[in-house]
C-alpha positions as CSV (number, residue, x, y, z in Angstrom):
1,M,-28.1,6.0,31.1
2,R,-24.7,4.3,31.3
3,K,-26.2,1.0,30.2
4,N,-27.8,2.6,27.2
5,I,-24.5,4.2,26.2
6,E,-22.7,0.8,26.5
7,N,-25.4,-0.9,24.4
8,N,-25.0,1.8,21.8
9,I,-21.3,1.3,21.7
10,K,-21.7,-2.4,21.3
11,K,-24.2,-2.0,18.5
12,S,-21.9,0.5,16.8
13,S,-18.9,-1.9,17.1
14,K,-20.9,-4.8,15.7
15,S,-22.1,-2.6,12.8
16,G,-18.6,-1.5,12.1
17,L,-17.3,-5.0,12.1
18,L,-20.1,-6.2,9.8
19,A,-19.5,-3.3,7.4
20,S,-15.8,-4.1,7.3
21,V,-16.4,-7.8,6.6
22,I,-19.0,-7.1,3.8
23,C,-16.8,-4.5,2.1
24,L,-13.7,-6.7,2.4
25,L,-15.6,-9.6,0.7
26,A,-16.8,-7.3,-2.1
27,T,-13.1,-6.1,-2.5
28,L,-12.0,-9.7,-2.8
29,F,-14.1,-10.0,-6.0
30,Y,-12.2,-7.0,-7.3
31,V,-9.0,-8.8,-6.5
32,Y,-10.2,-11.8,-8.5
33,D,-11.3,-9.4,-11.3
34,Y,-7.7,-8.3,-11.9
35,F,-6.2,-11.7,-11.3
36,I,-8.3,-13.1,-14.2
37,Q,-7.9,-9.9,-16.3
38,V,-4.1,-10.1,-16.4
39,S,-3.8,-13.9,-16.6
40,P,-3.5,-14.1,-20.4
41,S,-0.3,-11.9,-20.2
42,I,1.7,-14.8,-18.8
43,M,0.1,-17.4,-21.2
44,T,0.7,-15.5,-24.5
45,V,2.9,-18.2,-26.0
46,Q,0.6,-21.0,-24.9
47,L,-2.6,-19.2,-26.1
48,M,-1.1,-18.3,-29.5
49,R,0.1,-21.9,-30.0
50,E,-3.2,-23.4,-28.8
51,F,-5.5,-21.3,-30.9
52,K,-3.1,-20.7,-33.8
53,I,-3.2,-16.8,-33.6
54,D,-0.8,-13.9,-33.9
55,A,-0.5,-10.7,-31.9
56,A,-3.7,-9.2,-33.4
57,G,-5.6,-12.4,-32.6
58,L,-4.3,-12.5,-29.1
59,A,-5.3,-8.8,-28.6
60,V,-8.8,-9.6,-29.7
61,L,-9.0,-12.7,-27.4
62,G,-7.8,-10.7,-24.5
63,S,-10.1,-7.8,-25.1
64,C,-13.2,-10.0,-25.3
65,F,-13.2,-9.7,-21.5
66,Y,-13.6,-6.0,-21.8
67,Y,-16.4,-6.0,-24.4
68,A,-18.8,-7.6,-21.9
69,Y,-17.3,-5.7,-19.0
70,V,-17.8,-2.4,-20.7
71,G,-21.3,-3.3,-22.0
72,M,-22.4,-4.2,-18.5
73,Q,-21.1,-1.1,-16.6
74,I,-24.2,1.1,-17.0
75,P,-26.7,-1.8,-16.5
76,A,-24.7,-2.8,-13.4
77,G,-25.0,0.6,-12.0
78,L,-28.7,0.9,-12.8
79,L,-29.4,-2.5,-11.2
80,L,-27.4,-1.7,-8.1
81,D,-29.2,1.6,-7.6
82,R,-32.5,-0.3,-7.9
83,Y,-31.9,-3.8,-6.3
84,G,-28.8,-3.6,-4.2
85,A,-25.6,-5.7,-4.2
86,R,-26.3,-9.1,-2.5
87,K,-28.2,-10.9,-5.3
88,L,-26.3,-9.2,-8.1
89,L,-22.9,-10.0,-6.7
90,S,-23.8,-13.7,-6.0
91,F,-25.1,-14.1,-9.6
92,A,-22.1,-12.2,-11.1
93,V,-19.5,-14.4,-9.3
94,F,-21.4,-17.5,-10.5
95,V,-21.4,-16.4,-14.1
96,S,-17.7,-15.5,-13.9
97,A,-16.9,-19.0,-12.6
98,L,-18.7,-20.6,-15.6
99,G,-16.7,-18.5,-18.0
100,V,-13.3,-19.5,-16.4
101,I,-14.1,-23.2,-16.6
102,L,-15.4,-22.9,-20.2
103,F,-12.2,-21.0,-21.2
104,A,-10.1,-23.7,-19.5
105,R,-11.8,-26.6,-21.4
106,T,-12.5,-25.2,-24.9
107,H,-10.2,-25.7,-27.9
108,N,-12.2,-23.4,-30.2
109,F,-11.0,-19.8,-30.5
110,Y,-14.5,-18.3,-30.8
111,L,-15.8,-20.3,-27.8
112,A,-12.7,-19.1,-25.9
113,G,-13.6,-15.5,-26.7
114,F,-17.2,-16.1,-25.6
115,A,-15.9,-17.6,-22.3
116,R,-13.8,-14.5,-21.7
117,M,-16.9,-12.4,-22.3
118,L,-18.7,-14.4,-19.6
119,V,-15.9,-13.7,-17.2
120,G,-16.1,-10.0,-18.1
121,F,-19.9,-10.0,-17.7
122,G,-19.5,-11.2,-14.1
123,S,-16.6,-9.1,-13.3
124,A,-18.4,-6.0,-14.4
125,F,-20.2,-5.9,-11.1
126,S,-17.0,-6.1,-8.9
127,F,-15.8,-2.5,-8.6
128,V,-19.1,-0.8,-8.8
129,S,-20.6,-3.1,-6.2
130,A,-17.7,-2.4,-3.8
131,L,-18.2,1.3,-4.2
132,Y,-21.9,0.9,-3.7
133,L,-21.4,-1.0,-0.5
134,I,-18.8,1.5,0.8
135,A,-21.2,4.4,0.1
136,N,-24.0,2.6,2.0
137,W,-21.9,1.4,5.0
138,F,-19.4,4.3,5.6
139,S,-19.7,8.1,5.7
140,H,-18.7,10.4,2.9
141,R,-15.5,11.6,4.5
142,Y,-13.9,8.2,4.2
143,F,-15.0,7.5,0.6
144,A,-11.9,8.6,-1.4
145,L,-9.6,6.7,1.0
146,M,-11.7,3.5,1.0
147,S,-12.2,3.5,-2.8
148,G,-8.4,3.8,-3.0
149,L,-8.1,0.7,-0.7
150,V,-10.5,-1.1,-3.0
151,Q,-8.2,-0.2,-5.9
152,F,-5.4,-1.7,-3.9
153,G,-7.2,-5.0,-4.7
154,A,-6.2,-4.5,-8.3
155,C,-2.6,-4.5,-7.3
156,V,-2.9,-7.7,-5.2
157,G,-5.0,-9.5,-7.8
158,S,-2.7,-8.5,-10.7
159,I,0.5,-9.5,-8.9
160,I,-1.0,-12.9,-8.1
161,G,-2.1,-13.2,-11.7
162,L,1.5,-12.7,-13.0
163,A,4.5,-14.5,-11.5
164,P,2.7,-16.8,-9.0
165,L,0.2,-17.8,-11.7
166,A,3.1,-18.3,-14.2
167,I,4.7,-20.8,-11.8
168,L,1.4,-22.8,-11.5
169,V,0.9,-22.7,-15.3
170,N,4.5,-23.8,-16.0
171,N,4.2,-26.7,-13.6
172,Y,0.6,-27.9,-14.0
173,G,-0.6,-26.4,-17.3
174,W,-2.8,-23.4,-18.0
175,R,-6.0,-25.4,-18.5
176,E,-5.6,-27.3,-15.2
177,T,-4.8,-24.2,-13.3
178,L,-7.8,-22.2,-14.6
179,D,-10.1,-25.2,-14.0
180,V,-9.3,-25.1,-10.3
181,V,-9.7,-21.3,-10.2
182,G,-13.2,-21.7,-11.7
183,I,-14.3,-24.4,-9.2
184,V,-13.1,-22.2,-6.2
185,T,-15.0,-19.3,-7.6
186,F,-18.3,-21.3,-7.6
187,F,-17.9,-21.7,-3.8
188,V,-17.3,-17.9,-3.4
189,A,-20.6,-17.2,-5.1
190,F,-22.4,-19.2,-2.3
191,L,-20.4,-17.4,0.4
192,Y,-21.6,-14.0,-1.0
193,W,-25.2,-15.1,-0.9
194,F,-25.1,-15.8,2.8
195,V,-22.9,-13.0,4.0
196,I,-23.3,-9.8,1.8
197,R,-25.9,-7.3,2.9
198,D,-26.8,-4.1,1.2
199,G,-26.4,-1.7,4.1
200,H,-28.2,0.2,6.7
201,K,-29.1,3.3,4.7
202,P,-32.7,3.5,3.8
203,H,-33.7,3.0,0.1
204,A,-36.6,4.6,-1.6
205,H,-39.6,2.4,-2.4
206,H,-40.0,1.4,-6.0
207,S,-42.8,4.0,-6.5
208,E,-40.5,6.7,-5.2
209,R,-37.6,5.8,-7.5
210,P,-37.1,7.5,-10.8
211,G,-37.1,5.3,-13.9
212,Q,-33.8,3.7,-14.8
213,F,-33.5,5.5,-18.1
214,I,-34.4,8.8,-16.4
215,T,-31.5,8.2,-14.0
216,L,-29.2,7.4,-16.9
217,K,-30.3,10.4,-18.8
218,K,-29.6,12.7,-15.9
219,V,-26.1,11.2,-15.5
220,I,-25.1,11.5,-19.1
221,R,-26.4,15.1,-19.3
222,T,-24.0,16.1,-16.6
223,P,-20.9,17.5,-18.5
224,Q,-18.5,16.8,-15.6
225,V,-19.3,13.1,-15.8
226,W,-17.9,13.0,-19.3
227,W,-14.7,14.8,-18.4
228,I,-14.3,12.6,-15.3
229,S,-14.8,9.6,-17.5
230,L,-12.2,10.8,-20.1
231,A,-9.7,11.4,-17.3
232,G,-10.3,7.9,-16.1
233,F,-9.8,6.5,-19.6
234,C,-6.4,8.3,-19.8
235,C,-5.1,7.1,-16.5
236,W,-6.1,3.5,-16.9
237,A,-5.4,2.8,-20.6
238,P,-1.6,2.5,-20.1
239,V,-2.1,0.2,-17.2
240,A,-4.4,-2.1,-19.2
241,A,-2.1,-2.1,-22.2
242,F,1.1,-2.9,-20.4
243,G,0.1,-4.5,-17.1
244,A,-2.8,-6.6,-18.3
245,L,-1.5,-7.9,-21.7
246,W,1.7,-6.8,-23.4
247,G,4.1,-6.0,-20.5
248,V,5.3,-9.6,-19.9
249,S,6.1,-10.3,-23.5
250,Y,7.8,-6.9,-23.9
251,L,10.2,-7.5,-21.0
252,M,10.8,-11.1,-22.2
253,K,11.9,-9.7,-25.5
254,V,14.0,-6.8,-24.2
255,Y,15.7,-8.5,-21.3
256,H,15.4,-12.1,-22.4
257,F,13.5,-13.1,-19.3
258,S,11.3,-16.1,-18.8
259,N,7.6,-15.5,-18.3
260,E,8.0,-16.0,-14.5
261,I,10.8,-13.5,-14.1
262,A,9.1,-11.0,-16.4
263,G,5.9,-11.4,-14.4
264,W,7.8,-10.3,-11.2
265,W,9.2,-7.3,-13.0
266,V,5.7,-6.1,-14.1
267,A,4.8,-6.0,-10.4
268,P,6.1,-2.5,-9.8
269,L,3.4,-1.2,-12.1
270,W,0.7,-2.8,-9.9
271,L,2.5,-1.7,-6.8
272,G,2.2,1.8,-8.1
273,V,-1.6,1.3,-8.6
274,G,-2.0,-0.4,-5.2
275,L,0.0,1.8,-3.0
276,G,-0.9,5.0,-4.9
277,S,-4.7,4.5,-4.8
278,P,-5.3,4.9,-1.0
279,F,-2.4,7.5,-0.8
280,I,-3.8,9.7,-3.5
281,G,-7.3,9.6,-2.0
282,W,-5.8,10.5,1.4
283,L,-3.6,13.2,-0.1
284,S,-6.6,14.7,-2.0
285,D,-8.6,14.9,1.2
286,Q,-5.7,16.4,3.1
287,M,-5.0,19.1,0.5
288,G,-8.7,19.8,-0.1
289,S,-8.1,19.5,-3.8
290,R,-9.0,17.0,-6.5
291,K,-7.0,18.5,-9.4
292,I,-3.6,18.8,-7.9
293,P,-3.2,14.9,-7.5
294,F,-4.3,14.6,-11.1
295,Y,-1.5,16.9,-12.3
296,L,1.1,15.1,-10.2
297,C,0.0,11.6,-11.4
298,F,-0.5,12.4,-15.1
299,G,3.0,14.0,-15.0
300,A,4.3,10.8,-13.5
301,G,2.5,8.8,-16.2
302,I,4.1,10.8,-19.0
303,L,7.6,10.3,-17.5
304,G,7.1,6.6,-16.8
305,G,5.7,6.0,-20.3
306,V,8.8,7.6,-21.9
307,M,11.1,5.5,-19.6
308,V,9.4,2.3,-20.6
309,T,9.6,3.1,-24.3
310,F,13.3,3.4,-23.9
311,A,13.7,0.2,-21.9
312,P,16.1,-1.4,-24.4
313,Y,18.6,1.3,-23.4
314,L,18.0,1.3,-19.7
315,S,18.7,-1.1,-16.9
316,I,15.8,-3.1,-15.5
317,G,15.9,-1.0,-12.3
318,W,15.1,2.2,-14.3
319,T,12.4,0.4,-16.3
320,A,10.9,-0.8,-13.0
321,L,10.8,2.8,-11.8
322,G,9.0,3.8,-15.0
323,L,6.5,1.1,-14.5
324,F,5.8,2.3,-10.9
325,L,5.2,5.8,-12.3
326,I,2.7,4.4,-14.8
327,G,1.0,2.6,-12.0
328,L,0.9,5.7,-9.9
329,A,-1.0,7.5,-12.8
330,G,-3.4,4.5,-13.0
331,A,-4.1,4.9,-9.3
332,L,-6.0,8.1,-10.3
333,Q,-8.9,5.9,-11.4
334,S,-10.0,5.5,-7.8
335,L,-10.0,9.3,-7.3
336,T,-12.3,9.8,-10.3
337,F,-15.0,8.1,-8.3
338,G,-14.3,10.5,-5.4
339,V,-14.8,13.4,-7.8
340,A,-18.0,11.8,-9.1
341,K,-19.3,11.4,-5.5
342,D,-18.7,15.2,-5.1
343,V,-20.9,16.1,-8.0
344,I,-23.5,13.3,-8.3
345,P,-26.5,12.9,-5.9
346,P,-26.5,9.6,-3.9
347,Q,-29.4,8.0,-5.7
348,R,-27.6,8.3,-9.1
349,F,-24.1,7.5,-7.8
350,A,-23.9,3.8,-8.8
351,T,-25.2,4.6,-12.3
352,A,-22.6,7.3,-12.7
353,S,-19.9,5.0,-11.3
354,G,-20.8,2.4,-13.8
355,F,-20.6,4.9,-16.6
356,I,-17.2,6.2,-15.5
357,N,-15.8,2.7,-15.0
358,M,-17.2,1.7,-18.4
359,V,-15.2,4.4,-20.2
360,A,-12.0,3.6,-18.3
361,V,-12.3,-0.1,-19.1
362,L,-13.2,0.7,-22.7
363,G,-9.9,2.5,-22.8
364,G,-8.2,-0.7,-21.8
365,A,-9.9,-2.7,-24.4
366,F,-9.3,-0.1,-27.1
367,I,-5.6,0.4,-26.4
368,Q,-4.9,-3.3,-26.1
369,V,-6.2,-3.9,-29.6
370,I,-4.5,-0.8,-31.1
371,F,-1.3,-1.9,-29.5
372,G,-1.6,-5.4,-31.0
373,F,-2.3,-4.1,-34.5
374,V,0.5,-1.5,-34.4
375,L,2.9,-4.2,-33.2
376,H,1.9,-6.5,-36.0
377,A,2.0,-3.8,-38.6
378,V,5.3,-2.1,-37.7
379,G,7.4,-4.9,-36.1
380,R,9.3,-7.6,-37.9
381,V,7.5,-10.9,-37.4
382,D,9.3,-14.2,-37.1
383,Y,7.4,-17.5,-36.6
384,I,9.0,-20.0,-34.3
385,N,7.2,-23.3,-33.8
386,G,4.1,-21.6,-35.3
387,V,4.2,-18.7,-32.8
388,A,4.6,-15.1,-33.9
389,Q,7.7,-13.3,-32.4
390,Y,8.0,-9.6,-32.8
391,D,11.1,-7.4,-32.7
392,V,12.0,-4.7,-30.1
393,F,11.4,-1.8,-32.6
394,G,7.7,-2.8,-33.1
395,Y,7.2,-2.9,-29.3
396,Q,8.8,0.5,-28.9
397,V,6.6,2.2,-31.5
398,S,3.5,0.7,-29.8
399,M,4.8,1.8,-26.3
400,L,4.6,5.5,-27.5
401,L,0.9,5.2,-26.9
402,L,1.5,5.2,-23.1
403,P,2.9,8.7,-22.6
404,A,0.6,10.1,-25.4
405,V,-2.5,9.0,-23.5
406,S,-1.2,10.4,-20.2
407,M,-0.5,13.8,-21.9
408,I,-4.2,13.9,-23.1
409,G,-5.3,13.2,-19.5
410,F,-3.1,16.1,-18.2
411,L,-4.7,18.5,-20.7
412,V,-8.2,17.3,-19.8
413,T,-7.5,18.0,-16.1
414,R,-6.1,21.4,-16.9
415,F,-8.9,22.7,-19.1
416,F,-12.0,20.8,-18.3
417,L,-12.1,19.1,-14.9
418,V,-13.7,21.2,-12.2
419,E,-12.1,21.6,-8.8
420,T,-14.7,20.5,-6.2
421,S,-12.3,21.0,-3.2
422,C,-13.5,17.7,-1.9
423,R,-16.9,19.0,-1.0
424,Q,-20.3,17.6,-2.2
425,A,-21.9,20.0,-4.6
426,H,-24.4,17.9,-6.5
427,A,-24.9,18.7,-10.1
């Protein structure tokens, strides 16, 4: 009897270690995802000079990542529900590596956009796969916390993709730096193939599974999925606009920073995302409420957006606080998947996660482009060495989008989001 107990403990310990290693590896791809997403923000001058584009063109180039990312979210969820994560993750990392190397070596604007789309295609599997593996390897009571820890990867990847990447780009060139990143990513794809496993939870045989489009139909016919998705859109759009593209150039203009220093000062936004994500998941579980953390974080997003808009009249310390508050609102994205897990049956969870993530990322692509066009239309444009330079007023008008979107998210939470009290009640 005692020997059996010891054997069970050993098996449980090994299973727990394997689960942790697999989910950590999946999270590392999400770290990479955000590293490569935000990388254009510290290369704005180089990219505009290289491809002979203005702010609108840069916005389109940056958003090409999101077009493929968004388009693959629902297929990624459907494929994960059907085939698991190991093969799909290995293939996705490989495709992303191809895109990075192509982007580093092309001199054609349209080919560069296609390369960013390849990177977005591969990265589309990162977050949904991590959630899928967590759902398979860990119990439901840990899901909100662990999805928050995965979201912490966005913080780590984004910070690496700002000031540290700026140092490498300034010293070695943006093409050479991205070339090395792409080669390393190829080796990561092979590592995933040999290590990732889909989990110990039993899966239905193909004959027992519903058709993929039936699964999708059931997901999109669930009203709460749409409201959860809209809340995710509102919490993440300001992060994507400022943190992933326009923040560095805004701080360079307002405070006359170099791209390296501006990259460090964008870090408080990503710290808000990274530190807030696991904390908000934990707080939600402790309070037995999903909606209260939404109220708190969207309120922080409104205040932070206003503070960043008035950055020209504030010290950098106050602006950094505003950025942290915006990041705290962005941390809500991880909790949207906790709400989804409360209302969606397990066999449709990956599909629902893909849909919700699609809407959130679509918000990022949408607001980046709108921001760029508003900036180009409202701001005064000066061309220095062939590169468009915009005035502070144009940036400020564009920044008003940030608190406006957070306000919409607050209203969606108040009137449409259902309180699940952290319990599973499948729709």
